N, C-alpha and C positions, 0 to 999 in steps of 0.2 A: 453422663448425655444424654438424651434422650435424640430421636430421627431429627427430631423439626428442627432441636439446636445444631444439629449437624451437618442440616440441609442451611441452613440460619449462615453459617458460618463458610462453610464451602461455596455460597451462594457472594457474600462478600469477599472472598480472597480471590475466586475468579473474575469478577467486577473490577477489585482492585488492579487483577495482574493488567487486564486486560485495558486497564485507564493507563495507565505505567508501558504497559505496548505504545498502545497511540497515540501519547507522546514523544516518548522514544521514536517513534518512526517518523513524526512530524518533523523533529528534528535532525534524522539523520536526511530526510528528507528535501529540507534547506540547506547542507550541508552540499549536498550532491547536484542540488540542483543551481547552485552559487558555482561550485566546478565544473557543474555541466557549461555555462555560462561564458566561463574562463578558459573551457576548454573550446567552445565554438568562437572567440573572440582572438584566443590565442594560437599560431599554428606553432609555438617549440612545446607546446603541452598536454598533454595527453591522456584521456581520462581511462582509468583503469578498471578493464574486465572485475578482481579480486572487489573494485567498490560495490562494482553497479550487480555482479553475480551476489552477493552478501546485502545487499538492499534487499534485493527479492528474495533473498533466502528468508528475510525478517519482515517482508511485507508475506509472504507466504506463514507463516508462521502465525503474524497475526490475523491473517484470515481463517487461518484453521484453530485458532484460536475462539474466533469469533462463531464459526459456522458449527464446531461441536459446543458450545455453551447452546446455541440454539437449539439443537437437536435433541440436546440432553434436559430441554426445556430449564435453562438454567435465563433466567430476564439477566439482563445488566444493562451498562448505560447505554442509550445507543448514541453513537459517534459517526458523523458523516463521512464513511468510508470510500463514497463518491469523488470526495475532497482528490484525495489521489491522482486518479484519473485522470480531472480536469486540471489540478495543477501541471500534470505530463501534457495533454494536450495542449492544453492551451500554450506552455514552451516551444512542443515541439515546432506548430504551424508559426509562432511570431519568431523562430531558429530558417525554417523555412522559407519563409517570409523575407525576411533580412538575410538571408540566405542566397538568395534571387537578386535581389540587385546590388549586394555585397560580393557578389560571386566565392562566398562561402559556404562549405562541404558541414552538416548535422552529421557530430560523430557517429560512425553505425552503430557503438555503446548503446549511448543518448537511442538514439532508434529504437533498438531491441528492447530496450528497458523501458521506452514508450508501451509496444506492443501488449511485452510481458505483464506489462500496470492493466491494462487493457484486459488482456484476455485472465488474469485473475480475478479484475472483479466482472466479468463474466460468468465464470464458474461456482463463485460467489451469488450471486443472482439468480442460478443454475441451480445451486443447491439452499438457497432462499425457498424459490419457488415451493421446490419439490416437499421440503417441509412444510411450508401451507397447503399444500395439497395434501400432505398426507394429514393433516390438524383436521380437514375436512369435517 
């Protein structure tokens, strides 16, 4: 195999891994979002720290994979990573507003998750900026 074939295969494999991670993360987000709303409306159930931590680890893996690919110059299919930030912050805002009128509290786990998702996004944006600056 020549170098070009290896590079092309490497890019294809990295891109497919990132795509699969993205869709798996979308699915996990939908499940966790549903559980979050169930937790918000139900006083009998509480969202597990383990599911929140696992989600954040998966999100971290996705971001590290994306940033590593960016820094090594591998072009990947563009996916809207900020979608996760919007989903969680809009949901938190809705919960806080509803909670105000219904005297319900947003779970500390969900508040923490929302803050961590924003932090991960900001770190990704900083990395993207440094990478763009480096390429000038």
